C-alpha positions in Angstrom: -29.8 243.8 153.3 -33.5 243.4 154.4 -35.5 246.6 154.0 -36.4 246.7 157.7 -32.7 246.7 158.7 -31.9 249.3 156.1 -34.7 251.6 157.4 -33.4 251.3 160.9 -29.7 251.9 160.1 -29.9 254.7 157.6 -30.0 258.2 159.0 -32.5 260.6 157.6 -31.5 264.2 156.7 -32.1 266.7 159.5 -35.4 268.7 159.3 -35.1 272.5 158.9 -38.1 274.6 159.6 -39.0 278.3 159.4 -42.5 279.4 160.3 -44.4 282.5 161.3 -45.4 282.5 165.0 -47.2 285.9 165.0 -46.1 289.1 163.4 -43.3 290.2 163.6 -42.0 286.9 165.1 -40.8 283.9 163.2 -39.1 280.7 164.4 -36.4 278.7 162.7 -34.5 275.6 163.7 -33.0 272.3 162.8 -34.9 269.2 164.2 -36.5 270.3 167.5 -33.6 270.7 169.9 -32.7 274.3 169.2 -35.0 277.0 167.9 -34.3 280.6 167.1 -36.9 283.5 167.4 -36.5 286.0 164.6 -38.1 289.5 164.5 -38.7 290.3 160.8 -39.6 293.9 159.7 -39.6 294.6 156.0 -36.2 293.4 154.7 -34.5 293.1 158.1 -34.3 290.0 160.2 -33.0 290.1 163.8 -32.3 286.9 165.8 -33.7 287.6 169.3 -33.4 284.3 171.2 -32.0 280.8 170.8 -33.5 278.2 173.1 -35.7 275.2 173.4 -39.5 275.0 173.0 -40.2 276.1 176.6 -37.8 279.0 176.5 -39.4 280.2 173.2 -42.9 280.0 174.8 -41.9 282.0 177.8 -40.3 284.7 175.6 -43.5 285.0 173.5 -45.6 285.2 176.6 -43.4 288.0 177.9 -43.8 290.1 174.7 -47.6 289.7 174.2 
């Protein structure tokens, strides 16, 4: 199988991400379709919202 054909037909593993937005808010997700905002305080993490990029931005604007 030519390398170009192999590269186009093989699915890559989904990308997981977890990053700090601003304290105490973090964001986690798989790929870019669904994101989850997490409030983290000491050892406790609470999921606050699941949504797309625009929904997360609106949420962060409302709590600033």
